[in-house]
C-alpha positions as CSV (number, residue, x, y, z in Angstrom):
1,M,-93.3,36.0,189.4
2,A,-91.3,36.6,186.3
3,A,-91.8,34.2,183.4
4,K,-88.7,32.2,182.4
5,K,-87.4,33.4,179.0
6,S,-87.3,30.7,176.4
7,G,-84.2,29.7,174.6
8,K,-83.3,30.9,171.1
9,T,-81.2,29.4,168.3
10,L,-78.7,31.3,166.2
11,N,-77.6,29.8,162.9
12,L,-74.1,31.1,162.1
13,A,-73.2,32.2,158.6
14,A,-71.0,30.1,156.4
15,I,-68.2,32.7,156.3
16,L,-67.5,34.4,159.7
17,D,-65.0,37.0,158.6
18,L,-64.5,40.7,159.3
19,N,-67.7,41.7,157.4
20,E,-69.8,39.3,159.6
21,A,-68.4,40.4,163.0
22,A,-70.7,43.4,163.5
23,P,-73.8,41.6,162.3
24,L,-73.0,38.7,164.5
25,R,-72.6,41.0,167.5
26,D,-75.9,42.6,166.7
27,K,-77.7,39.3,166.4
28,L,-76.2,38.1,169.8
29,L,-77.2,41.4,171.5
30,A,-80.8,41.0,170.2
31,M,-80.9,37.6,171.9
32,R,-79.4,38.7,175.2
33,G,-81.6,37.8,178.2
34,S,-82.5,34.3,176.8
35,D,-80.7,31.0,176.8
36,I,-79.1,30.5,173.4
37,V,-78.1,27.6,171.3
38,I,-75.6,28.2,168.5
39,D,-75.8,26.1,165.3
40,A,-72.4,26.3,163.6
41,S,-73.0,23.4,161.3
42,S,-72.8,25.5,158.1
43,V,-69.6,27.4,159.0
44,E,-66.9,27.0,156.4
45,R,-64.5,29.7,157.6
46,V,-64.0,31.6,160.9
47,G,-61.9,34.7,161.4
48,G,-60.3,36.0,164.6
49,L,-62.8,38.8,165.1
50,C,-65.9,36.6,165.0
51,T,-64.1,34.2,167.3
52,Q,-63.7,37.1,169.8
53,V,-67.3,38.1,169.4
54,L,-68.4,34.5,170.2
55,L,-66.1,34.3,173.2
56,A,-67.3,37.6,174.5
57,A,-70.9,36.5,174.1
58,E,-70.1,33.2,176.0
59,K,-68.7,35.3,178.9
60,T,-71.7,37.6,178.9
61,W,-74.1,34.8,179.0
62,D,-72.1,33.2,181.8
63,Q,-72.2,36.4,183.8
64,D,-76.0,36.7,183.1
65,K,-76.3,33.1,184.4
66,L,-77.9,31.9,181.2
67,S,-77.2,29.0,179.0
68,F,-74.8,29.5,176.0
69,S,-74.2,26.3,174.0
70,F,-73.5,24.9,170.6
71,S,-75.9,22.3,169.2
72,K,-73.9,21.5,166.1
73,M,-70.4,22.4,164.7
74,S,-68.9,21.9,161.2
75,D,-65.5,20.3,161.0
76,A,-64.1,23.7,159.7
77,F,-65.5,25.5,162.8
78,E,-64.2,22.9,165.2
79,K,-60.8,22.8,163.7
80,T,-60.4,26.6,163.6
81,M,-61.3,26.8,167.2
82,Q,-58.7,24.2,168.0
83,L,-56.1,26.0,166.0
84,V,-56.6,29.3,167.8
85,G,-56.6,27.5,171.2
86,V,-60.3,27.8,172.0
87,D,-61.8,24.9,173.8
88,V,-65.5,24.7,172.9
89,D,-66.1,21.2,174.3
90,H,-67.6,22.5,177.5
91,L,-70.1,24.5,175.3
92,L,-71.4,21.5,173.4
93,A,-74.9,20.4,174.3
94,K,-74.7,17.4,176.7
95,E,-76.2,15.1,174.1
96,I,-73.3,15.8,171.7
97,R,-70.5,15.4,174.3
98,Q,-71.4,11.8,175.2
């Protein structure tokens, strides 16, 4: 019987710009195979490429049938997601949505 892989937390950088896209991808790939919780509470600015990396990761975790959620989001992160038309409400931890 395979042991269940424990969840991991990823704290996002304050500036998610072009320079952070590849490191973000690498961090996410290193966590693949585990449930993941994203802490976006320190995010001050989000670029389009990092948004795409996060969306691709969410899809990958969904296909792997693993949990991908956000525990915390800064106002800047949440507003940027809304501006680019990304609905992250379904990715919020259940405790936050209520």
